[in-house]
N, C-alpha and C positions, 0 to 999 in steps of 0.2 A: 636833188641837189645839183647846183650849177657849179662850174668851175670857177674858182676865186678869180683867176686871171683873165679869161676870155668870156664867161658867162654862158659856154655851151653845157650841154649836159656832162656832168661828172661821172667817171666810172669807178671812182674811189675816193677815199678820205685819207688825208695826211695822217701817218701814224703818230706824228709829233704834236700837231695843233688841231686836227680835225677839219680843216678847210677841203672842201672839195676840189678834184683836179681831174682833168680829161686827159686822154691818152697823150696828146701833143704837149702838155705843159708837166706830166707827172715825171718825176726824178726818183732816183732811189737812193737811200743812205743806210748804213749799218744801224741797227737798233738792239740795245741790250735788252734781252727778254727776261733774263733771270740771273741772279748772282748767288753761288752756294759755295760751301767747302764740301768737297767729296770724301768718302771713306778712305781711298787709297792716296789722295792728296791733300795736304793740310793748307795749301795756298787757295786763294779765293779763285774761283773759275766762274765763267760766264757762258750762257747760252745767248748767241747773237743771230739775230735775222740779218743776213748780209744785205739784202735788197728790199728793205722795207719802203713803202710808197712815202714819197716826200713831195710836197707841193711846190718846193723851190722859192717859196715866198718867206716862210718862218726860218728862223735861225737857231736851232738847237744848241745850246751851250755845250762846250766840250769840259767844262769844270763844273763841280757841284756849287750850289748857291746856299749860302746860309739862310736859315729861318729862325733867327732867335724869338721872334714872335709867337712861334708854335711851342717853344719850350714849356 
């Protein structure tokens, strides 16, 4: 796989969109891995990867997107 930006050999794939990225163009961004309710805590809790690989090209949305066509 090649880097989406410079077309050199990619060292990883973006966790958000799957594009390849080399070390020079790689960025990191938090990624929510799982959401759950714990036994001790009734509020929602999340497991987050703080430095997930990000290509720097895609723009993960901060807010959920409605998908009424999948209802």
